[in-house]
LUMLO-642680 format. One record per residue (C-alpha): residue in one letter; x, y, z. Coordinates in steps of 0.5 Angstrom, whole numbers, padded with zeros to 4 digits, always signed. Each point is the difference from the previous one (the first is absolute). Layout:
N
aXYZ/...
//
This chain:
444
x+0230+0189+0158/x+0007+0000+0003/x+0002-0001+0007/x+0007+0001+0002/x+0003-0002+0007/x+0007-0002+0002/x-0001-0006+0003/x-0006-0005-0003/x-0003-0005+0004/x-0005-0005+0001/x-0004+0004+0004/x+0000+0006-0005/x-0001-0005-0006/x-0006-0003+0003/x-0003+0007+0002/x+0001+0003-0007/x-0003-0007-0003/x-0006+0001+0004/x-0001+0007-0002/x+0001-0002-0007/x-0006-0005+0000/x-0004+0006+0004/x+0001+0006-0004/x+0001-0004-0007/x+0007+0003-0001/x+0007-0003-0002/x+0005+0003+0005/x+0007-0002-0001/x+0005+0000+0006/x+0007+0002-0001/x+0006+0002+0004/x+0004+0003-0006/x+0000+0007+0002/x+0003+0003-0006/x-0005-0004-0004/x-0005+0004+0004/x+0003+0006+0000/x+0000+0000-0008/x-0007-0002-0001/x-0004+0005-0003/x-0006-0004-0003/x-0003-0004+0006/x-0004+0002+0006/x+0005-0001+0006/x+0000-0001+0007/x+0006+0000+0005/x+0000-0004+0006/x+0006+0002+0003/x+0002+0005+0006/x+0002+0005-0005/x-0004+0002-0007/x+0006-0001-0005/x-0005+0001-0006/x-0003+0008+0000/x-0006-0003-0004/x-0001-0006+0004/x-0006-0001+0005/x+0004-0001+0007/x-0002-0005+0005/x+0005+0000+0006/x+0000-0007+0003/x-0001-0002+0007/x+0004-0005+0000/x-0004-0006+0001/x+0001-0003-0007/x+0007+0000+0000/x+0000-0005+0007/x+0001-0007+0000/x-0002-0001+0007/x-0007+0000+0004/x+0000+0006+0005/x-0005+0005+0004/x-0001+0006-0005/x-0001+0007+0003/x-0006+0002-0004/x-0002+0007+0000/x-0007+0001-0002/x-0003+0007-0004/x-0005+0002-0004/x+0002+0002-0007/x-0004+0002-0006/x-0006-0003+0004/x+0003-0007+0002/x+0003-0003+0006/x+0007-0002-0002/x+0005-0004+0004/x+0008+0002+0000/x-0002+0007-0001/x+0006+0005-0001/x-0001+0007-0001/x+0007+0000-0004/x-0003-0005-0005/x-0002+0004-0006/x-0006-0005+0000/x-0002+0000+0007/x+0002-0007+0001/x+0003-0006-0002/x-0005-0003-0004/x+0003-0006-0002/x+0002-0002+0007/x-0007+0002+0003/x-0003-0005-0005/x+0005-0005+0001/x-0001+0000+0008/x-0007-0001-0001/x-0001-0005-0005/x+0006-0004+0001/x-0004-0001+0007/x+0007+0003+0004/x-0003+0000+0007/x-0002-0007+0000/x+0007-0002+0000/x+0002+0004+0006/x-0002-0002+0007/x-0008+0000+0001/x-0006-0002+0004/x-0004-0006-0002/x-0007+0000+0000/x-0005-0005+0003/x+0001-0004-0006/x+0008+0000+0000/x-0001+0005-0006/x+0004+0007-0001/x-0005+0004+0004/x-0002+0006-0004/x+0000+0006+0006/x+0008-0001-0001/x-0001+0003-0007/x+0002+0007-0002/x-0006+0000-0004/x-0004-0001+0006/x+0003+0004+0005/x+0001+0006-0005/x-0008-0001-0002/x+0001-0001-0008/x-0001-0008+0000/x-0007+0002-0004/x+0005+0003-0005/x+0003-0003-0006/x+0006+0005+0001/x+0005-0003-0005/x-0005+0001-0005/x-0001+0007+0002/x+0008+0001+0000/x+0001-0003-0007/x-0006+0005-0003/x+0004+0006+0004/x+0006-0002-0003/x-0002+0000-0007/x-0004+0006+0001/x+0007+0004+0002/x+0004-0004-0006/x-0006+0003-0005/x+0003+0007+0002/x+0007-0002-0003/x+0001+0003-0006/x+0002-0007-0004/x-0006-0003+0003/x-0003+0000-0007/x+0005-0006-0002/x-0004-0004+0005/x-0008+0000-0002/x-0002-0005+0004/x+0001+0004+0006/x-0006+0004-0002/x-0004-0006-0002/x+0002-0003+0007/x-0003+0007+0003/x-0006+0000-0005/x-0002-0007+0002/x-0001+0002+0006/x-0008-0001+0003/x-0002-0002-0006/x-0007-0001-0001/x+0001-0007-0003/x+0004-0003+0006/x-0001-0007+0001/x+0005-0002+0004/x-0004-0004+0006/x+0002-0007+0001/x-0005-0003+0005/x+0003-0006+0003/x-0003-0005+0005/x+0003-0005+0005/x-0003-0006+0001/x+0001-0003+0007/x-0006-0004+0001/x-0003-0002-0007/x-0007-0002+0004/x-0003+0001+0006/x-0004-0007+0000/x+0001-0004-0007/x+0006-0004-0001/x+0002+0001+0008/x+0001-0007+0003/x-0006-0003+0004/x+0003+0001+0006/x+0001+0007+0000/x-0007+0001-0003/x-0003-0004+0006/x+0004+0003+0005/x-0003+0007-0003/x-0006-0002+0000/x+0000-0003+0007/x+0003+0006+0003/x-0005+0005-0004/x-0006-0004+0004/x+0004+0000+0007/x+0000+0008-0002/x-0007+0000-0002/x+0002+0003-0006/x-0006-0002-0004/x+0002+0004-0006/x+0007-0003-0001/x-0004-0007+0001/x-0005+0002-0005/x+0005+0003-0005/x+0005-0006+0000/x-0007-0005-0001/x-0002+0004-0007/x+0007+0000-0002/x+0000-0008+0001/x-0007-0001-0003/x+0002+0004-0006/x-0005+0006+0001/x+0006+0005+0001/x+0007+0001-0002/x+0006+0000+0004/x+0000+0007+0003/x+0007+0000-0002/x-0001-0002-0006/x+0000+0007-0004/x+0004-0002-0006/x-0006+0001-0005/x-0002+0007+0004/x+0008+0002-0001/x+0000-0003-0008/x-0006+0005-0001/x+0003+0006+0003/x+0006-0002-0004/x-0003+0000-0007/x-0005+0006+0002/x+0006+0005+0001/x+0005-0004-0004/x+0005-0002+0005/x+0006-0004+0000/x+0001-0003+0007/x+0005-0004+0004/x-0002-0006+0004/x+0005-0003+0005/x-0002-0007+0003/x+0003-0003+0007/x+0002-0007-0002/x+0003-0003+0007/x-0001-0007+0001/x-0001+0000+0006/x-0005+0005+0004/x+0003+0004+0006/x-0002+0006+0004/x+0000+0005-0005/x+0000-0005-0006/x-0008-0002-0001/x-0001-0002-0007/x-0002-0006-0003/x+0005-0004-0002/x+0003+0000-0007/x+0000-0007-0001/x-0008+0000+0000/x-0003+0000-0007/x-0004+0007+0002/x+0006+0004+0001/x+0003-0002-0005/x-0005+0001-0005/x-0001+0007+0003/x+0007+0002-0001/x+0000-0003-0007/x-0007+0004-0001/x+0003+0007+0001/x+0007-0002-0004/x-0005+0000-0006/x-0002+0007+0001/x+0005+0004+0005/x+0007+0000+0002/x+0001-0005+0006/x+0005-0001+0005/x+0002-0003+0006/x-0001+0003+0007/x+0005-0003+0005/x-0002-0003+0006/x+0002+0003+0007/x+0003-0007+0001/x+0005+0001-0006/x+0002+0006+0004/x+0004-0005+0005/x+0002-0006-0005/x+0003+0002-0006/x-0002-0007-0003/x-0007+0002+0000/x+0000+0006-0004/x+0004-0004-0006/x-0006-0006+0001/x-0005+0005+0000/x+0002+0003-0006/x+0001-0006-0004/x-0007-0002+0003/x-0002+0006-0003/x+0003-0001-0007/x-0002-0007-0001/x-0007+0002+0001/x+0000+0005-0005/x+0005-0005-0004/x+0005+0007-0001/x+0005+0003+0004/x-0002+0004+0005/x+0003+0007+0000/x-0004+0005+0004/x-0002+0000+0008/x-0002+0004+0006/x+0002-0002+0007/x-0006-0002+0004/x-0001+0005+0006/x+0005+0004-0004/x+0005-0004+0004/x+0007+0002-0002/x+0007+0002+0001/x+0005+0003-0004/x+0004-0002-0003/x-0001-0008+0001/x-0007+0000-0001/x+0001+0003-0008/x+0006-0004+0000/x-0003-0007+0001/x-0005+0002-0005/x+0005+0001-0005/x+0003-0006+0001/x-0006-0003-0001/x-0002+0003-0007/x-0004+0006+0002/x-0001+0006-0004/x-0005+0004+0002/x-0002+0001+0008/x-0006+0004+0002/x+0002+0001+0007/x+0003+0007+0001/x-0005+0003+0005/x-0002+0000+0007/x-0005-0006+0003/x-0001+0005+0006/x-0002+0007-0004/x-0002+0002-0006/x+0005+0005-0004/x+0006+0000-0005/x+0006-0005+0004/x+0005+0002-0005/x-0003+0007-0002/x-0001-0002-0007/x-0006-0001-0004/x+0003-0004-0006/x+0003-0007-0001/x+0008-0001+0001/x+0005-0004+0001/x+0003-0002+0006/x+0007+0002+0003/x+0004-0005+0004/x+0003+0004+0005/x+0004-0006+0003/x+0003-0002-0006/x+0000+0007-0003/x-0003-0001-0007/x-0006+0001-0004/x-0004-0006-0001/x-0006-0003-0005/x-0005+0000+0005/x-0005+0005-0001/x-0004+0003+0005/x-0008+0001+0000/x-0001+0005+0006/x-0007+0001+0003/x-0003+0005+0003/x-0007-0003+0003/x-0002-0006+0003/x-0007-0001+0003/x+0003-0004+0006/x+0004+0006+0002/x-0007+0005+0000/x-0004-0006+0004/x+0005-0003+0005/x+0006+0005+0001/x-0003+0008-0002/x-0007-0002+0002/x-0003+0005-0005/x-0008+0000-0002/x-0002-0003-0006/x-0001+0008-0002/x+0007+0001+0002/x+0003-0006-0004/x-0003+0002-0006/x+0003+0008+0001/x+0006-0004+0001/x+0000-0003-0007/x-0002+0005-0004/x+0005+0004+0003/x+0006-0005-0002/x-0003-0001-0007/x+0000+0008-0001/x+0007+0001+0003/x+0003-0006-0004/x-0004+0003-0007/x+0003+0007+0002/x+0007-0003-0001/x-0001-0005-0005/x+0001-0006+0004/x-0003-0007+0001/x-0005-0001+0005/x+0000-0006+0003/x-0005-0002+0005/x-0001-0007+0005/x-0006-0003+0001/x-0002-0007+0003/x-0006-0004-0002/x-0002-0002+0007/x-0001+0008+0002/x-0005+0001-0006/x-0004-0006+0002/x-0008+0000+0000/x+0000+0000+0008/x-0003+0006+0004/x+0007+0002+0003/x+0003+0000-0007/x-0005+0003-0005/x+0002+0007+0002/x+0007-0001-0003/x-0003-0004-0006/x-0004+0006-0001/x+0007+0004+0001/x+0003-0003-0006/x-0006+0001-0005/x-0001+0007+0003/x+0007+0002-0002/x+0000-0003-0007/x-0006+0003-0001/x+0003+0007+0002/x+0006+0000-0004/x-0002-0003-0007/
//
C-alpha cells in the first residue's frame, strides 16, 4: 500500500509504522507526486489537502503531524460510522484525520500540555479527553484502525492487499488468547522475612487494638501452621498452569523502605530466591520504587540490583504507583536499558489511558522521534477498583469481563494488574481473591 503526502515527517512515519504493526500491512510513504499519480497497481492513500490521484482513498490532514512544536490543539469531536472521533472535519472524505487522532492519543500529547497533578504528583485522569468525553473505557484507536481497514476494503484495488481482509477476519476470533496477567510484588510477605522490629511492633499493636484475629494469624504463621497470607505464589502458579497463562511479575527492590516502598530488602535470601524462582517460570521485571522517582541514581541502582539477582540484564519495568512523567521517566528508563514498560494506564481509574489495547512503541515528543521503548498498556488494576472506584466484588468482576470482551473484540491484548497482597487469605481480601479466580473460570 502506498501513502502519498507532500511532506514526510517523523510523526507521520511513526503513525504509519504503528498501523503497519497493528493491521499487518506494509505501507510505503512517498512524497513524489508524479510517481503517485502514475500508480495503477497498488492500493493508495492520499494524505494531502487535495486528492491528487482520482482513484486514491483521500484523508485530509488536520495539521498535527506536520507540526514540530507542542501546542494546544483545537479538537472537534463527532460520531463517524459508529465511533467517536477526534479532529472531525465535514469536508474530510474519511470524516476525520485518523492519523492525527491516533497520534494525539498514543503519543499522550495532552500530557505534555499544562495540567494539574493528582495527590501523588501524577497526571490526573480527569484532565484527559478520554475521561471528559466518556471514552476512557473504549480502545478507540483499535476501532479507528478497524474502520479504516473496512473503508479501504471497498477500494477497487483492495485485492492487492490480502492482509487487510485477513485483519478483519481475525477479529473476535474464538481462539483469541491475548490475555496477559501481570503482578506487582510490592510486599512479598506479610510476616515472614520481615524485620524482628516490624513483627514485634505489629504483634504489640494488634494486642493493644484487641485484634485477636491478627494475633492468632501471626502466631500460626510463625508456628508453621499457616502460610503467610501474602504468599499466594503457589496458588497463582496453579491458575497459570490450569488456564495456560503467561504472566509477568514486577518486583519492588528498593534498598531502603519508605512511606510507599514497603517490600522486604532485596539483599535478603528470601527475596532473591523469590525473584529467581519466578524468573525460571515467567517473565520478570523491575518495579521502580517511589523513591527512584525523586532520585535518578536510585533507578539505576534498582535496575542493576534486579539484573544482578537474575544474572541477566533487566529490560522490562512498571513504575510503582504508576508514578511517571512524560517524557522524563521514559527517557530515564531507556538510558538504563529498559526495552519494555508496562506503566501505561492510570493508578486512579481503570480504562485505556492511551485509548489503545495493543502494545506499541513510545514516541518522544520532546525529541520528536520514535523510540525503541515498547509500551504494554493495561486497562484493569485491582487497586483501582478497591481504593479508587470503590466497586463491589461483583462490579469488579463485571468490569474485568467487560475489558476482556472489548479487547477480544478488537483483537487487542488484555493486560491486567494484580497485587499478591490484595489476593491474601485474610477476611478483608479473600473476596478479591475470589474475583480473580471467578474471572478466569468465566472466560476460559
